[in-house]
N, C-alpha and C positions, 0 to 999 in steps of 0.2 A: 170709346170708339175712335175719337179724335187721335188718341195716343197711337193706336194701331195704324191709322192712316199715315201719320207722320213717320212712324218706323218703316212702313212699307216704302214710302217715298225715298227715305234715306238709303234703304237697301238698293233701290233702283239706281240712285246717284252713285253709290259706291261701286256697283257692278259696272256702270258705264265708265267710271274713272279707271277701274281695274282693266277693263277691256281696252281702253285707250292707251293705258300704260303698256300693256302687253303688245299691242300693235306698234307702239313707238319703239319698244325694245327690239321687236323683230325687224323693223325697218332699219334701226341703227345697226343691228347685227349684219343685215344684208349689205348695208352700205360699207361697213368695215371689211366684210368679206370681198366685196367688189374692189375696194381700194387695195386690199392685200393682193388680189389677183393682178390688178393693173400695175402694181409695183414689182412684179416678178420680171426678171430678165428674160425668162423663157415662158411662153404661154401654156404651160402644162406642168403636171406634177410627176414625181419620180415613178409612180406606179403605172403611168401611161407610156413609159419608155419600153419599147420592145426589142430594140437592138441599138448597138453603138459601135462606132469605128474610131480608132485613135491612129492618126498618121503622124509620123515624125521621121527624122533622118535615119534612125536605126531600123525602120520598117513599119508595117501596118498591123494593128491588132483589132480583131473583130470579135464581138460577143453578141449572142442572141439569147432572148428569154424563152425558155421552154417550160412545159408543164412541170417538170421536175426541178426547175431552177435554171440559173444562168449557165451558158455553155460557151467555151471558146471555140470558134470555128476557123480562125486563122491567126497566127501561122501554124497552129497545131489544132488537133481535134481532141478536146478534153473538157471535163466538167470544171466550171469555175466555182469559186467560193462565194456563195450567195451573199453572205454578210459583207464581204469586201466590196463586191460590185454595187450592192444597194447603198452602202455608205457613200461611195463615190458619187453615184447618181444623185442622191439626196443633197450632197454638198453643192453639186453643180446647179440643180434646180432650185435651191434655196437662194441663189444669187439674186440681187435686186437691181432695178434700173432707175430708181428715183435719183434726184439731184445729188443726194449725199454720196451716191456711188458712182457718179459720172466724173471721170478724171478730165476729159476734154470732149465737148460735144461735136467739135469739127476740127480734128487735129490736122496739122500740116504734115507734109512728108518728113520734115525734120523731127517733129514730135512723135510720129509713128516709129521712127528709128530709135528715138529715146525710149519709147515704151517697149521696144523689141517686137513691134508689130509690122514693120516694113516688109520683113520676110519672116513670117511666123514659123517657128520650129515645131510647134505642136498644134494639131488641128483635131478637134473632137466633134464628131457628128452623131447626134442623137436621132433615132428614128421612132416616130410616134404614130399610134393609131393603126387601123387596118391597112391604110394606104402607105404606111411607113414614111410619112412625111418627114423630110430631113430638116434639122435645125443644126447649124454648124457654128461652133465657137472657136475663135482663133486666140491662142494663148501667147502672150508676150513674155517679158521677163518678170521676175519677182521683184517687188519694190524693196528698197533697202531697209525699210522698217514697216511697222504696223501689221505684219503678217498677211499681206495681200499681194496679189499678182495682177498684171494688166491683161485685159481681154477685150475682144471685139466680136460682135455677131457678124457673120459673113454677109456682105451686101449692105451693111449699115456703117455709118461714119463714127458714132460715139465710141470712146474708149472708156471701159468700166473698170472698177477695181472689184476683184472677187477674192474669196478666201484662197490664200496661197496653197492650201492643201489640195484644191481642185487641180491646180497646175502640177503640183508635186505628184499626185496620184496618176494624172494623165501621162506623166513621164515615166511611169513604171513599166516593167516588162511583163510578159505573159506569166512568168512564175508568180508575180505578186498577186495576180487575179485568179490564179489556178487553185483548184481544190487540192490541198496537200495532205488531207487526212489519210491516215493509214487504214484504219478500220471504218467502214461505212455501215457498220451494224451497231445495234444497241448492246453494249457490254452486259447490261442487266439480263439480257435474254440468252447469254452464253451459258450452256450447261455441261460442256465437255471441252477439254483442251488436251491436245496431244503435242508433245515436244520430242523431237529426236535430235539430240546434240551429239554430233560426231559418233553416230552409231549406238547411242544409249537411249532407247525408246522409253518415254514416260507417258502416262495417261492419268488425267485428273477428271473426276466426274462429280457433278452435283447430285447428291442423293435426294430421294423423295421428301426427306425431312428437312431439306434445305442446307445440308452440311456438305462441304467439299471434302472429297476423299481421294487418296492416292490409290489408283487401281493397278498400275504397273510402274516399276517392276516388282513392287511389294503391295500389300494391302494394308493401308494405314490411314489414319486421320490426317487431313491436310491442315496447314495453317491458313485459316480463312482470310486473315488480313493480308498475308503475303501473296496469296493467290489472286485476290481481288486487285491488289496493287499492281501485280504483274499484268493482268488483263487491262487494267486501267491505264497503264503506261502506254500500251499500244493503241488504246482508244483515244488518248489525249495527245500523243506525239504527232509531229508533222514530218512529211518528207523533206529532207534537207536540200536535196538537189536531184533533178531528173537528168540521168545520164544518156538514156536513149529512149525513143518513143516506141521502139520495137525490141522484142527479146531476141536480139542477134548477138553473135559472138559471145555466147554465155560463158564459154570456158575461160575467156579473158577476165571475167569477173568472179570466177569460182562458183558459178551457178549451175554448171553441168553436174557437179557433185557438191551440193551445198553443205556447209559446215553444220547448219541447223535447219530443221523444217518445223514450222509451227502451224498447227491446224486448229480451227475453232468451229464448234457446232452450235447452232441455235436450238433452243428447246423444241423437242419434237421431231427434229430432222435426223434422218439416218445418214446423210452425207454431210461432210464438213461444208460450212458456208464459205469459208475462205482458207487459203493456204499461203503462208509466207515462207519463201526460201531465202536463207541468209548465206551469202557467199563470202568472198574475201574481205578483209579489212583494208581500207585505204588510209594509210598514215597521213597522206597529204590532205585528204578531205575530212579526216577525223571522224570516220564513219564506216559503215559496211555496205557493200553492194547487195541489193535485195531485188526480188521479183515477187509478184503476187498472182494468184490464180484469177482474180477478178479484173485484171487490167493488163494491157500489153505494153509494159514499160519496164525499164531497169532504172533504179533510183538508189539514192544514198539515204540510209537511216543513221541518226545520231548514235554514237557509241553508248550513250546512257540507256537508250531503248534496248539495244541488243544485249547489253550487260545485265539487263533485268531478266533475261531468259535463263531458267535454271539449268545448270550443268549436270545436276543429279537430282533424283527424287527427294533425297534427304533435305535438300535446301527448302523444299516446300512442305515438309512434314511438320505437323504440330509438335512443339516441344513440351506442351503441357502433358503431364503423365496421366492424370486422372480426370475424368469428365463426369463423374457421378454427381447426383443431387444429394446433398448432405442429409436431407430429410428421409431419404430412402435407405440409408444405411441401417442394417438390423443386427450386425455382428462384426466385431473387430478382434483379430488375434495378432499379437506381436510376440516374437520369441527370439532369443539368442541362446548361446550355450549355457548361460547362467540362469535365465529367468524366462517365464512365459506368462503373458497376460491375455485373458479372454474377457471381452465385454459383450453383453447382450442387452438389447433394448426391450423393455417391458411394455405392457399395454398402455402405460401412461407416458411413454416416450422417455423414460428415465433409463440411464445406463447403469447396469448392474454387473458386478464381478462374477464370473464363472457361469451363472445361469440367471433366469428371470426372477429367481427367489434369493439371489445373492445380495451382498452388501452393495449399497449405492456407491457408484464411483463419483469422484469429484467432478461436478458439471463443467467448471471452467477448464480444467485440465484436458478433459475429453474433447471439448469443442475447439479449444486452441489446437489440439493435435489434428483434428479433422481438417481445420482450415489450413494448417501447415502442409498436410498431404496434398491438398488441392493446388498448392503453390509450387510443388515439385516440378522442375523442368529439366528436360534432357539436355546434357551438354554435348554429347557426341553419340551418333548412331554407329556402333562398332561393327556388328555382324548379325546376319540373319541365320548363320550356321550354329545350330544348338548342339552339335554332336560332341563338342569338347568344352563343357561348362567348367571343368575342373581347373583349366588354366587361368580362369578369371576368378577363382575362389568361390564359384557358385554351385559346386557339387561336392560337399554340401555348402549351403549358404552360410555366411557369418551371421546375418540377421535376416529375419523374414517377417513380412506383414501380410495379412490376408483380410480382405474386406468383402462382406456379403451384403448384397442389395436385396430389397424386397422383390419377390418373384423370380429370383435367380437361384439356381441350384449349385452353381459353381462360383467360387470366390474370385475376386480380382487379387492376384498375388504379386508381391514385390519382394525380390530376393536381392540382398546386398552381398558383394564379395570383397575381393582385394582392392587395394588402391592402385590406380593406373599410374603410368610414368608421368602423366600430366598433373597428377595430384587429385584426380577425381576418383569416384568409387564405381567399380564395375557393378552393373545391376542387370537383372532380368525382370521384365514385367509382362504378365499375360495380356495386358492391354496393348502392348507393342509387339509381342511375340518375337523379340530379338534381344541381342546383347547391346547394352548402352552404358553410358556413364552419367553419373549424377554428381552434384556438388557434394563435397565432404560434409557439408552441413546436414544433408539428408540422414547420414548415419547418426549424427548427434541428436537429431529430432527423435529418432526411434529409441535411442539409448536413454534420453531424458524421459520419454514416456514410460519406458519400462521401470526406470528408477522411481518416478513419482507415483506410480500405481503399484 
């Protein structure tokens, strides 16, 4: 009984000590927080700033915080880049007022001149709270070292040192703070892209199976990587320069008859979300004059972005010739003038010659051949006109391969013809429905397969 009494007493003591420690920790934390707040140059945090004004010799810049982010309201009316504005405000509000940061508590006129604060060239006013109470910082010159600049609070005597970036960014123009993004939509949500380059219309669509396809001027599989990189280029690029805030005198920039028009649709929409018109190239500015449907401005885009726009649908076509799953192949036929090979897969997934009761084919040879076929890539898309196959040596073909898949009544056919002037082999594939060229190695792969089997 005595044992339990002692244990109970110790529990009470430990709880009391723990409670005291917790209270001490909380009071210490409150004290540290209070000290932190008192050492701030400005008595508020970045998220409390609702507007700011920067005045300098070149003019006045005004920004306001809106529900959708920061907005430039003077000297232009435009959306600001939130990350840039927030970074600037945080740098300013992180400035300190303790003794370590005070350069001179009561400067003379001569010292103010030395600090560049006798006649400040940059003034920053931050407006805080519902009443938009103003707090103004006067910036002097940048110190010769230590990465700091001199500053004063309007109406107060002390001169402080602040991060030089505060002054440097306050000295920036409207372009620096402006939202320069080209696409304001999520590129992942884009499911249709139309391009018209100098009168050659192209249309690319994302199928229900998640595969990008060329819809116009041909029906073909698109190169997924290239198409996504193309969309990504416009999503990640920034406007190089704003030429005019209004779409005026568009003919001077070649925008009355654009060289190219780009349209993007978001998933589920019947109308394009945005249209980009690309006008003349400016050699001096190393870019192209552009305009967009979602803003009233003319601007310059980098040459790199415009050069990513396809000039023809073939640029965006997939060069991979076959897209089948190897496991679904059930029959293979390869023939030329001298020999014909037929392989059939039996119920045990073994390849047999001629029929399912025929001799087993060498497993390694067949599988290496199937893998090689899947690596075939188009070198050039020659023509969609199939009326004169003879000129390419495709009627009749020199070598032919046919592949049957499970559940399909018609084979995927590949016919090889003559050698092109460029040293490639003319070919016709039912998967592409057009004349194309393949590497000379393609012919050797088929000939080796015929020889080894």
